[in-house]
SERO-4910 file (N, C-alpha, C, O; in steps of 0.05 Angstrom, whole numbers):
BEGIN
 pado doro    nc1    nc2    nc3   cac1   cac2   cac3    cc1    cc2    cc3    oc1    oc2    oc3
  Asp    A     16    -24      0      1     -1      1     18     25      1     40     25     13
  Lys    A      7     47    -12     24     70    -10      1     95      1    -23     93     -1
  Ile    A     14    113     10     -2    138     24      5    162      4     28    166     -5
  Phe    A    -15    177      1    -15    201    -14    -31    223      0    -54    221      7
  Ile    A    -17    244      3    -31    268     20    -38    292      0    -21    301    -15
  Ile    A    -61    301      2    -68    324    -15    -75    348      1    -92    345     18
  Ser    A    -62    374     -3    -67    395     10    -63    419     -7    -47    421    -25
  Ser    A    -81    441      0    -74    466    -12    -59    482     10    -61    477     34
  Ile    A    -44    502     -1    -24    516     20    -29    545     19    -12    561     27
  Phe    A    -53    553     11    -56    584      9    -79    592     26    -86    615     25
  Gly    A    -92    575     44   -112    583     63   -104    582     89   -113    598    105
  Gly    A    -87    563     97    -81    559    124    -81    533    134    -60    522    141
  Thr    A   -107    520    137   -111    493    149    -98    471    135    -87    453    148
  Gly    A   -100    472    107    -85    451     96    -54    450     96    -40    430     99
  Ala    A    -47    474     94    -17    481     98     -4    468    122     16    454    121
  Ser    A    -18    474    146     -4    468    169    -14    435    176      1    421    189
  Gly    A    -35    427    168    -43    401    171    -25    380    157    -19    359    169
  Phe    A    -15    385    134     -1    366    119     25    357    131     30    333    131
  Pro    A     43    375    142     67    364    157     58    349    182     69    328    188
  Leu    A     38    359    195     29    344    219     21    319    215     28    302    232
  Leu    A      6    313    193     -5    287    185     22    271    179     26    249    190
  Arg    A     38    281    163     64    266    157     78    253    179     86    230    178
  Arg    A     80    274    202     94    264    225     80    242    240     91    223    250
  Val    A     54    246    240     37    225    255     42    197    239     46    177    252
  Leu    A     42    197    213     46    173    196     73    161    202     77    137    197
  His    A     91    175    210    118    167    214    124    165    243    147    160    249
  Thr    A    106    168    261    109    163    288    108    129    296     89    114    290
  Gln    A    129    121    309    131     94    315    114     87    343    109    105    359
  Asn    A    106     63    345     91     54    367     68     70    373     63     76    396
  Ile    A     54     79    353     32     99    356     11     84    368      7     61    362
  Lys    A     -4    100    387    -24     87    403    -51    102    401    -50    125    393
  Thr    A    -74     90    409    -99    104    406   -103    120    432    -86    118    450
  Ala    A   -123    135    434   -127    151    458   -132    133    482   -130    143    505
  Asn    A   -138    110    479   -142     90    500   -115     77    506   -115     60    523
  Gly    A    -94     85    494    -68     70    498    -64     44    485    -46     29    493
  Gln    A    -80     37    464    -76     13    452    -60     16    426    -67     33    410
  Glu    A    -39     -1    423    -23      4    400    -37     -4    373    -46    -26    369
  Leu    A    -37     16    355    -52     11    331    -39    -11    314    -15    -13    310
  Met    A    -57    -26    305    -47    -49    287    -33    -37    261    -40    -17    250
  Asn    A    -13    -53    254      1    -48    229     16    -20    229     22    -10    208
  Trp    A     22     -9    254     33     16    252     61     17    236     68     36    223
  Gly    A     73     -6    239    101    -12    226     98     -7    195    114      7    182
  Gln    A     78    -21    184     72    -19    158     65     10    148     71     18    125
  Ile    A     52     24    166     42     53    162     71     69    159     74     84    139
  Asn    A     88     66    177    114     82    178    127     75    153    134     94    139
  Glu    A    131     52    144    147     45    121    135     46     95    148     40     74
  Ala    A    108     54     94     94     56     67    105     78     53    112     98     65
  Pro    A    107     75     24    115     96      7     96    119     11     72    114     12
  Leu    A    104    143     13     91    168     19     94    189     -2    117    197     -7
  Gly    A     74    198    -14     75    219    -31     56    242    -26     38    238     -9
  Ala    A     58    264    -38     41    288    -33     40    305    -54     59    307    -69
  Ile    A     18    318    -57     18    343    -76      8    368    -61    -12    367    -46
  Thr    A     21    389    -65     10    415    -52      1    432    -74     15    436    -94
  Val    A    -21    442    -70    -34    460    -89    -33    488    -82    -45    498    -63
  Leu    A    -16    501   -101    -14    532    -96    -37    548   -106    -54    536   -120
  Pro    A    -40    571   -101    -63    587   -111    -72    582   -140    -56    582   -159
  Tyr    A    -98    578   -144   -106    577   -172   -135    589   -174   -150    585   -194
  Phe    A   -143    603   -152   -167    621   -155   -167    642   -134   -150    640   -117
  Ser    A   -185    661   -135   -184    681   -116   -212    684   -106   -230    670   -115
  Val    A   -217    703    -87   -244    710    -76   -246    738    -77   -225    751    -74
  Lys    A   -271    749    -80   -279    775    -80   -278    787    -53   -273    772    -34
  Glu    A   -283    813    -49   -283    828    -27   -304    816     -8   -326    811    -19
  Lys    A   -302    811     18   -322    802     34   -347    820     37   -345    844     34
  Lys    A   -369    809     43   -394    828     44   -390    842     73   -376    835     93
  Val    A   -406    865     69   -407    880     96   -417    865    121   -438    852    118
  Gly    A   -405    867    142   -414    851    163   -404    823    168   -408    810    188
  Asp    A   -390    815    147   -381    786    146   -355    783    162   -337    799    157
  Asp    A   -352    765    179   -329    764    199   -310    745    189   -295    734    205
  Ser    A   -309    739    162   -290    721    148   -263    734    148   -261    758    143
  Phe    A   -241    715    153   -216    723    154   -200    715    124   -176    718    119
  Val    A   -218    706    107   -207    698     81   -200    721     65   -216    740     64
  Asp    A   -177    724     53   -168    748     38   -150    738     18   -126    733     22
  Ser    A   -162    736     -8   -141    724    -29   -116    741    -33    -97    731    -45
  Asn    A   -115    768    -23    -92    781    -27    -68    769    -11    -44    774    -16
  Thr    A    -76    754      8    -54    740     24    -45    712     16    -25    700     24
  Phe    A    -63    704     -5    -57    674    -13    -27    671    -19    -15    654     -6
  Ile    A    -15    686    -38     14    684    -46     32    685    -22     50    668    -20
  Asp    A     30    704     -4     46    705     19     42    682     37     62    674     50
  Lys    A     18    669     40     14    647     55     28    623     42     41    607     56
  Ala    A     25    620     17     38    600      1     68    599      3     80    578      7
  Lys    A     82    624      1    110    626      3    119    617     31    140    604     34
  Ala    A    100    625     53    110    619     80    109    591     82    127    580     95
  Ala    A     90    575     72     84    547     75    109    534     60    123    517     72
  Leu    A    116    540     36    136    528     20    163    535     34    182    518     32
  Ser    A    167    555     48    194    558     63    196    538     83    218    529     89
  Tyr    A    172    530     95    175    510    118    175    483    108    185    464    121
  Tyr    A    164    479     84    164    452     74    191    439     65    194    416     57
  Val    A    212    459     66    241    451     63    247    428     84    261    409     78
  Thr    A    237    432    108    242    413    127    231    385    122    240    366    135
  Glu    A    211    383    103    200    357     95    218    342     74    210    320     66
  Asp    A    240    353     66    259    341     48    266    314     61    272    312     85
  Lys    A    267    292     44    277    265     53    258    251     74    265    231     85
  His    A    233    264     78    214    254     93    190    242     73    174    226     81
  Leu    A    191    251     50    171    242     30    185    230      5    206    240     -3
  Asp    A    174    209     -5    187    196    -29    183    215    -55    201    217    -71
  Thr    A    159    229    -58    155    243    -83    137    266    -73    117    262    -59
  Met    A    144    289    -81    129    315    -75    118    330   -103    134    336   -120
  Tyr    A     95    333   -105     87    347   -128     75    374   -122     63    378   -101
  Tyr    A     78    393   -142     70    420   -139     52    427   -164     57    419   -186
  Ile    A     30    443   -158     14    453   -181      1    478   -173     -3    483   -149
  Gly    A     -5    495   -192    -24    520   -184    -27    532   -212    -20    520   -232
  Asp    A    -38    556   -211    -45    573   -237    -46    602   -231    -63    611   -215
  Lys    A    -28    618   -244    -33    647   -239    -57    661   -254    -63    684   -248
  Asn    A    -70    648   -272    -94    657   -286   -116    651   -268   -129    630   -272
  Val    A   -124    665   -249   -144    659   -229   -171    672   -237   -173    693   -250
  Arg    A   -190    658   -226   -218    669   -228   -226    674   -201   -222    659   -182
  Ala    A   -241    701   -200   -248    709   -172   -277    699   -165   -295    706   -180
  Tyr    A   -284    684   -144   -308    675   -134   -323    691   -116   -311    710   -105
  Glu    A   -345    688   -109   -359    706    -89   -349    697    -62   -343    673    -59
  His    A   -347    715    -43   -332    711    -18   -351    692      2   -370    702     13
  Glu    A   -344    669      5   -358    650     23   -336    637     38   -314    630     29
  Lys    A   -344    635     65   -323    624     83   -320    592     78   -298    582     83
  Gly    A   -340    579     69   -341    551     67   -367    538     64   -386    551     56
  Gly    A   -369    513     72   -395    499     75   -408    496     46   -393    499     27
  Thr    A   -433    490     44   -449    485     20   -452    510      4   -459    506    -20
  Val    A   -448    533     11   -451    559     -5   -426    563    -20   -426    578    -40
  Gln    A   -403    551    -11   -378    553    -31   -380    531    -50   -377    507    -44
  Arg    A   -386    539    -76   -390    516    -96   -373    527   -120   -384    536   -140
  Asn    A   -345    527   -118   -328    533   -139   -331    514   -164   -331    489   -160
  Asp    A   -332    523   -186   -332    503   -210   -306    488   -213   -285    497   -205
  Ala    A   -310    465   -225   -288    449   -229   -264    461   -244   -269    480   -260
  His    A   -242    454   -242   -218    469   -252   -197    448   -263   -195    427   -251
  Phe    A   -183    454   -286   -163    435   -296   -141    430   -274   -131    408   -272
  Val    A   -135    448   -259   -115    444   -239   -123    420   -221   -104    405   -213
  Glu    A   -148    414   -215   -156    393   -199   -153    368   -216   -144    349   -204
  Leu    A   -160    365   -239   -156    345   -254   -126    335   -260   -119    311   -259
  Ala    A   -111    356   -264    -82    350   -265    -70    342   -239    -52    326   -239
  Ala    A    -77    352   -217    -71    343   -190    -77    317   -186    -61    304   -173
  Ala    A    -98    305   -196   -108    277   -190    -88    261   -207    -84    238   -200
  Leu    A    -76    273   -228    -59    253   -243    -34    249   -229    -20    231   -237
  Ala    A    -27    265   -208     -4    260   -191     -5    233   -177     16    220   -173
  Val    A    -31    225   -169    -33    201   -154    -31    178   -175    -22    156   -167
  Leu    A    -38    179   -199    -30    160   -219     -1    156   -223      9    133   -224
  Asp    A     13    178   -226     42    180   -230     57    167   -206     77    154   -209
  Phe    A     46    173   -183     60    161   -158     57    133   -156     76    120   -146
  Val    A     37    122   -166     32     91   -162     38     78   -188     33     54   -190
  Asn    A     49     90   -207     57     78   -234     79     60   -230    101     70   -223
  Pro    A     76     30   -233     97     14   -229    121     18   -250    143      7   -245
  Asn    A    117     32   -270    138     37   -286    158     60   -279    177     66   -293
  Lys    A    150     73   -256    163     99   -243    177     91   -218    187    109   -205
  Thr    A    179     67   -210    185     63   -186    215     71   -180    222     78   -157
  Ala    A    232     68   -199    260     78   -198    261    109   -196    280    121   -185
  Glu    A    240    121   -208    241    150   -210    229    163   -187    238    185   -181
  Asn    A    208    151   -174    194    163   -151    204    153   -124    197    166   -105
  Phe    A    218    134   -121    228    124    -95    257    121    -94    267    106   -110
  His    A    271    133    -75    299    131    -71    303    126    -40    303    144    -23
  Arg    A    307     98    -36    308     91     -8    334     71     -3    343     57    -21
  Asn    A    344     73     19    364     52     27    357     42     54    354     56     75
  Asn    A    354     16     52    343      2     79    317     16     89    314     23    112
  Asn    A    299     20     69    273     34     76    276     61     86    256     71     96
  Glu    A    300     75     86    303    101     95    303    119     68    316    111     48
  Ile    A    290    139     67    285    158     46    311    175     43    316    193     60
  Val    A    326    171     22    350    184     18    350    207      1    369    223      0
  Glu    A    329    209    -13    324    233    -32    296    235    -39    283    214    -44
  Thr    A    285    259    -38    260    265    -46    258    274    -76    274    290    -86
  Thr    A    237    264    -91    236    272   -118    216    293   -118    195    291   -105
  Tyr    A    220    316   -134    202    337   -136    193    340   -166    209    338   -185
  Lys    A    169    344   -169    154    345   -195    133    368   -197    119    375   -178
  Glu    A    132    378   -221    111    398   -227     97    390   -251    106    374   -267
  Phe    A     74    402   -255     56    397   -279     60    419   -299     61    443   -290
  Gly    A     63    414   -323     64    437   -344     50    430   -370     48    407   -378
  Ile    A     40    453   -385     27    450   -410     46    456   -433     65    471   -431
  Val    A     38    444   -455     54    451   -477     42    475   -494     19    475   -502
  Pro    A     59    497   -499     45    518   -511     37    511   -539     18    524   -549
  Asn    A     47    493   -554     36    482   -581     41    505   -597     21    516   -608
  Gly    A     65    516   -602     72    536   -623     67    562   -613     77    581   -626
  Gln    A     52    567   -593     44    596   -585     68    604   -564     81    589   -550
  Ala    A     71    633   -567     89    644   -548     80    646   -521     59    656   -516
  Gly    A     95    636   -502     87    641   -473     62    621   -464     62    597   -469
  Asp    A     43    635   -451     22    621   -440     -1    617   -457     -6    633   -475
  Val    A    -18    595   -452    -43    593   -468    -67    592   -449    -67    578   -428
  Ser    A    -88    609   -457   -111    610   -442   -132    587   -443   -149    583   -425
  Val    A   -131    572   -466   -148    548   -471   -132    525   -477   -116    523   -496
  Ile    A   -136    506   -459   -121    480   -458   -138    459   -473   -160    454   -466
  Ser    A   -125    448   -495   -138    424   -507   -120    400   -503    -99    403   -490
  Phe    A   -128    376   -515   -109    355   -515    -82    363   -528    -61    353   -518
  Ala    A    -82    380   -550    -59    386   -561    -36    397   -543    -12    394   -547
  Asn    A    -48    409   -522    -31    424   -502    -18    407   -483     -1    417   -467
  Leu    A    -24    381   -482    -17    360   -462     10    346   -474     14    340   -498
  Ala    A     28    341   -452     49    325   -458     41    297   -467     20    287   -460
  Asp    A     57    284   -483     49    254   -492     38    235   -470     18    221   -474
  Glu    A     53    236   -445     46    219   -424     15    226   -416     -1    208   -412
  Thr    A     10    252   -415    -16    259   -403    -36    252   -427    -57    241   -421
  Lys    A    -31    258   -450    -47    249   -473    -56    218   -470    -79    210   -473
  Arg    A    -37    204   -466    -43    172   -463    -61    167   -438    -78    149   -436
  Thr    A    -57    185   -419    -72    178   -395   -102    187   -397   -119    174   -385
  Leu    A   -108    208   -410   -132    221   -411   -152    216   -435   -176    212   -433
  Ile    A   -135    218   -459   -154    219   -482   -173    197   -485   -197    202   -490
  Asn    A   -164    171   -481   -181    148   -486   -205    147   -468   -228    145   -477
  Pro    A   -200    148   -439   -222    143   -421   -241    166   -424   -265    161   -426
  Leu    A   -232    194   -425   -249    217   -425   -268    217   -452   -291    225   -453
  Thr    A   -256    208   -473   -268    209   -498   -292    186   -497   -315    190   -503
  Arg    A   -281    163   -490   -299    139   -489   -323    144   -474   -344    136   -483
  Phe    A   -321    158   -448   -342    162   -432   -360    183   -442   -384    181   -438
  Leu    A   -350    204   -456   -365    226   -467   -384    212   -490   -407    218   -493
  Leu    A   -369    193   -508   -383    180   -528   -405    165   -519   -426    163   -532
  Phe    A   -402    153   -496   -422    136   -484   -447    154   -476   -469    148   -484
  His    A   -442    175   -463   -461    195   -454   -476    207   -480   -500    209   -479
  Lys    A   -461    214   -501   -474    226   -523   -491    206   -537   -512    213   -548
  Tyr    A   -483    181   -538   -498    160   -550   -526    156   -537   -546    154   -551
  Leu    A   -524    156   -509   -549    148   -494   -567    175   -498   -591    173   -501
  Lys    A   -556    199   -498   -572    222   -501   -584    224   -529   -609    227   -531
  Lys    A   -568    223   -550   -578    229   -577   -591    202   -590   -609    205   -606
  Ile    A   -583    177   -585   -594    154   -597   -618    142   -581   -640    139   -591
  Phe    A   -612    136   -553   -632    123   -540   -654    141   -530   -677    135   -534
  Glu    A   -646    162   -519   -666    181   -506   -681    198   -527   -706    198   -529
  Asn    A   -666    213   -543   -679    234   -558   -687    223   -585   -707    231   -596
  Gln    A   -672    206   -596   -679    199   -624   -682    169   -627   -677    158   -648
  Tyr    A   -690    156   -605   -695    127   -606   -711    116   -632   -704     97   -646
  Lys    A   -733    131   -636   -751    123   -658   -742    134   -685   -751    124   -705
  Lys    A   -725    152   -685   -718    167   -709   -695    152   -727   -692    155   -751
  Gln    A   -679    136   -712   -656    125   -724   -664    102   -744   -678     84   -735
  Pro    A   -657    102   -771   -665     82   -789   -651     57   -784   -662     36   -791
  Tyr    A   -627     57   -770   -613     33   -762   -619     20   -736   -608     -1   -730
  Ala    A   -637     33   -720   -644     26   -693   -651     -4   -690   -643    -17   -671
  Arg    A   -667    -14   -710   -674    -43   -709   -653    -63   -714   -657    -86   -707
  Lys    A   -631    -56   -727   -609    -70   -733   -587    -69   -713   -566    -81   -718
  Asn    A   -591    -55   -691   -570    -50   -674   -575    -67   -649   -596    -65   -637
  Ala    A   -554    -84   -641   -555   -104   -619   -563    -92   -594   -576   -105   -578
  Ala    A   -555    -67   -590   -562    -52   -564   -588    -46   -562   -602    -51   -541
  His    A   -598    -35   -586   -629    -29   -587   -647    -54   -582   -668    -55   -569
  Gln    A   -637    -74   -595   -653    -98   -593   -655   -109   -564   -676   -120   -556
  Arg    A   -634   -106   -551   -630   -120   -523   -643   -100   -504   -661   -107   -489
  Phe    A   -632    -75   -506   -637    -56   -489   -656    -33   -499   -647    -12   -510
  Asp    A   -682    -38   -494   -702    -20   -509   -710      3   -488   -699      4   -466
  Glu    A   -727     18   -496   -733     41   -482   -744     35   -451   -740     50   -433
  Lys    A   -756     12   -449   -762      1   -421   -737     -2   -404   -736      8   -381
  Phe    A   -720    -15   -415   -698    -19   -400   -681     10   -394   -670     14   -372
  Ile    A   -679     27   -413   -666     52   -408   -679     67   -385   -665     83   -372
  Asn    A   -705     64   -378   -719     75   -359   -719     63   -331   -732     72   -312
  Thr    A   -700     41   -329   -698     27   -304   -682     45   -284   -669     64   -292
  Glu    A   -684     39   -260   -674     58   -239   -642     56   -241   -628     76   -238
  Ile    A   -631     29   -246   -602     30   -246   -589     44   -271   -567     55   -271
  Ile    A   -605     43   -293   -593     58   -319   -598     88   -314   -582    105   -321
  Lys    A   -620     95   -301   -620    126   -294   -599    132   -275   -589    154   -278
  Lys    A   -589    117   -257   -565    124   -243   -541    127   -261   -525    145   -257
  Val    A   -538    111   -278   -514    111   -298   -517    140   -311   -498    155   -311
  Thr    A   -540    146   -322   -542    167   -337   -540    195   -319   -533    216   -329
  Glu    A   -546    192   -294   -540    215   -276   -512    218   -270   -505    242   -267
  Val    A   -494    200   -269   -466    200   -268   -455    213   -294   -436    229   -293
  Gln    A   -466    206   -315   -459    219   -344   -464    246   -344   -448    262   -354
  Asp    A   -488    254   -332   -494    284   -337   -478    298   -318   -472    321   -324
  Arg    A   -468    288   -296   -450    302   -275   -420    305   -289   -405    324   -286
  Phe    A   -414    282   -305   -389    283   -320   -391    306   -340   -374    323   -341
  Phe    A   -411    306   -355   -414    327   -374   -414    358   -363   -402    377   -373
  Asp    A   -428    358   -341   -428    384   -325   -398    392   -315   -390    415   -317
  Trp    A   -383    374   -306   -354    375   -301   -338    386   -323   -322    404   -319
  Leu    A   -343    373   -347   -330    383   -369   -337    413   -379   -320    427   -390
  Val    A   -363    422   -376   -374    445   -379   -360    466   -361   -351    486   -371
  Glu    A   -358    460   -334   -348    479   -314   -318    483   -323   -310    506   -325
  Met    A   -302    462   -328   -273    468   -336   -271    486   -358   -253    503   -360
  Glu    A   -292    483   -379   -287    498   -400   -297    528   -395   -290    546   -411
  Asn    A   -312    531   -374   -318    558   -370   -300    577   -352   -304    601   -348
  Gln    A   -278    562   -342   -257    576   -325   -242    597   -341   -242    597   -365
  Thr    A   -227    616   -327   -210    636   -341   -187    620   -356   -179    628   -377
  Arg    A   -178    599   -346   -162    582   -362   -178    558   -367   -184    543   -349
  Gln    A   -184    556   -392   -205    538   -400   -189    509   -407   -167    509   -417
  Phe    A   -205    486   -399   -197    461   -410   -221    453   -428   -243    447   -421
  Ala    A   -212    455   -452   -235    452   -473   -227    430   -494   -224    438   -517
  Pro    A   -225    407   -489   -213    387   -508   -234    375   -525   -228    361   -544
  Phe    A   -259    382   -521   -284    372   -537   -302    395   -547   -301    418   -538
  Ile    A   -316    388   -564   -338    404   -572   -362    397   -560   -375    378   -568
  Leu    A   -371    412   -541   -393    403   -525   -419    416   -533   -438    409   -519
  Glu    A   -423    433   -552   -446    441   -561   -462    419   -573   -452    402   -587
  Asp    A   -489    421   -569   -508    403   -576   -515    402   -607   -536    409   -616
  Asp    A   -495    392   -622   -497    391   -650   -503    365   -663   -507    362   -687
  Gly    A   -503    344   -644   -508    318   -654   -485    303   -671   -488    281   -681
  Lys    A   -462    317   -675   -441    307   -690   -425    286   -674   -421    287   -650
  Phe    A   -415    266   -691   -399    246   -678   -369    254   -671   -359    245   -651
  Asn    A   -357    272   -689   -331    280   -685   -330    304   -665   -334    327   -673
  Phe    A   -327    299   -642   -329    321   -626   -301    328   -608   -302    342   -588
  Ile    A   -279    318   -617   -253    322   -606   -238    344   -622   -234    343   -647
  Arg    A   -232    363   -607   -218    388   -619   -189    380   -629   -176    360   -622
  Asp    A   -181    399   -646   -150    398   -653   -144    374   -669   -121    365   -669
  Asn    A   -164    361   -684   -156    339   -701   -141    315   -687   -124    302   -700
  Ile    A   -146    310   -663   -133    290   -649   -144    264   -661   -168    259   -662
  Asn    A   -123    247   -670   -134    222   -684   -138    198   -664   -121    181   -659
  Ala    A   -162    201   -653   -169    180   -633   -191    161   -644   -193    139   -632
  Val    A   -205    164   -661   -227    152   -673   -216    132   -698   -205    139   -719
  Arg    A   -223    107   -691   -214     87   -712   -224     90   -737   -248     94   -740
  Lys    A   -210     89   -757   -219     90   -785   -234     67   -798   -227     44   -793
  Ser    A   -254     72   -814   -266     49   -825   -276     59   -855   -283     82   -861
  Leu    A   -274     37   -873   -280     44   -901   -310     38   -904   -321     45   -925
  Leu    A   -323     27   -887   -352     18   -889   -370     34   -873   -393     39   -881
  Tyr    A   -358     43   -847   -378     56   -830   -364     82   -822   -339     85   -822
  Lys    A   -384    103   -816   -375    131   -808   -392    138   -786   -414    127   -783
  Asn    A   -382    158   -771   -399    171   -751   -412    150   -731   -399    132   -719
  Trp    A   -439    155   -728   -454    140   -706   -455    108   -717   -458     89   -701
  Ala    A   -454    105   -741   -457     78   -753   -432     61   -745   -434     37   -740
  Leu    A   -411     76   -742   -385     62   -734   -388     48   -707   -380     26   -701
  Leu    A   -402     65   -690   -406     54   -661   -431     34   -663   -430     14   -649
  Asp    A   -449     37   -678   -469     18   -683   -457     -8   -689   -459    -28   -675
  Asn    A   -443     -9   -712   -429    -33   -718   -414    -47   -700   -415    -72   -697
  Glu    A   -399    -31   -685   -379    -46   -665   -400    -58   -640   -396    -79   -629
  Leu    A   -420    -41   -636   -439    -57   -613   -449    -83   -628   -455   -102   -613
  Asn    A   -452    -85   -652   -464   -111   -661   -443   -131   -660   -450   -154   -655
  Arg    A   -416   -124   -665   -395   -141   -666   -389   -150   -637   -382   -173   -634
  Gln    A   -391   -136   -618   -385   -142   -589   -406   -156   -575   -401   -171   -556
  Ala    A   -431   -152   -584   -452   -165   -569   -452   -194   -565   -458   -203   -543
  Pro    A   -445   -209   -585   -440   -239   -579   -420   -247   -560   -420   -270   -551
  Lys    A   -405   -233   -555   -376   -234   -538   -384   -231   -511   -369   -242   -494
  Ile    A   -404   -217   -502   -411   -213   -475   -421   -236   -460   -438   -250   -470
  Asn    A   -411   -240   -434   -418   -258   -418   -449   -261   -412   -460   -243   -399
  Lys    A   -464   -281   -420   -491   -283   -420   -499   -287   -389   -523   -282   -382
  Glu    A   -480   -295   -372   -488   -297   -343   -491   -268   -329   -499   -266   -306
  Leu    A   -484   -249   -342   -485   -222   -327   -514   -215   -327   -531   -227   -340
  Thr    A   -519   -194   -310   -545   -182   -309   -547   -166   -334   -527   -160   -348
  Asp    A   -574   -157   -341   -580   -142   -361   -563   -117   -361   -551   -109   -381
  Glu    A   -561   -105   -336   -547    -80   -332   -517    -83   -336   -503    -65   -346
  Gly    A   -507   -109   -327   -477   -112   -328   -472   -119   -358   -449   -114   -367
  Arg    A   -489   -130   -373   -483   -134   -400   -483   -108   -416   -468   -104   -436
  Phe    A   -500    -91   -408   -503    -63   -422   -476    -49   -419   -464    -40   -438
  Leu    A   -469    -46   -393   -442    -30   -389   -418    -47   -402   -400    -34   -413
  Glu    A   -417    -73   -403   -396    -88   -412   -396    -83   -444   -375    -80   -456
  Leu    A   -420    -83   -454   -422    -78   -483   -411    -50   -492   -396    -48   -511
  Phe    A   -419    -31   -479   -408     -6   -484   -381     -2   -480   -368     13   -494
  Tyr    A   -371    -16   -459   -343    -14   -454   -324    -25   -475   -302    -15   -482
  Arg    A   -335    -48   -486   -319    -61   -505   -322    -45   -531   -301    -43   -545
  Ala    A   -343    -35   -541   -350    -21   -564   -332      3   -564   -315      8   -581
  Thr    A   -337     19   -543   -320     46   -543   -289     42   -546   -274     56   -560
  Glu    A   -282     20   -529   -251     13   -532   -243      9   -560   -221     18   -568
  Lys    A   -258     -3   -575   -251     -9   -605   -253     17   -620   -235     23   -636
  Val    A   -274     33   -616   -278     54   -632   -257     78   -627   -247     90   -645
  Ile    A   -253     82   -602   -234    103   -591   -208     90   -584   -207     73   -566
  Asn    A   -188     97   -598   -162     81   -594   -139    100   -603   -127     97   -624
  Phe    A   -135    121   -583   -113    139   -587    -85    128   -580    -80    119   -558
  Lys    A    -67    131   -600    -40    123   -594    -21    146   -603    -25    158   -624
  Asn    A     -1    153   -588     19    168   -599     47    161   -591     67    173   -600
***
């Protein structure tokens, strides 16, 4: 098992809590409040330990009159600098330390926290999540871990960057073309496949079920009709898809946009920006017919012992895997 700590360092709580948590994890013979020794404390002490610290990537507007909030985004940079100067003491206590932030900030309404603080999704958060995948990547063991007899002898430090793609300096709109090859390989296929799944259910099953001339020829339509699509389980699947779509919309509406897809409701199959070659070529089938044909090809291969819902998800998993196959 590995341990990964996530914290922001421009508000206060996360910045101070991170090193404290690290010290607790490395405390030997740690005991509960009742004096009982915690099980497996030794394994916790020796577990690979990584962390990402998130620098400022948004700001807040002036607080409302009468508000007793101490949040002031004018101090975010100073707080981050103070925390970074202290984090020098964490060197050789972490296997890998990641940094991320964004100077192109968006100002949100001043809220202290809780349910009223509803910041939109941001690409920084997606990129930060990639640090977890980088940390646990078995192909990067020699890169991320430098130990001698289980003692950390060197901390690896990493940052996340984007590729200007021929532009001078910064970019305000990030697409797949602005990502390094490793990040492309991580993101393009799963994000595109799930968006294709979402669009297919919206355009074909829900809105245009009776309008498609090839609907009766499609294995998915034959097995999974309108009644099936309206079951509670599939409704929950579509709810997840809707939230996924909202997530993409929110990132596209930021001051630094992440806009790899054409999200407008135009019904088109080719919805990837920048001519990213991710859709498999076919001489016989194009656009939605390409996915229809793949659904037909994969249907006989699905395990018949699965539930209808299980077969439905497995079918689209297999079909989208064949249709969307980015390689670089």
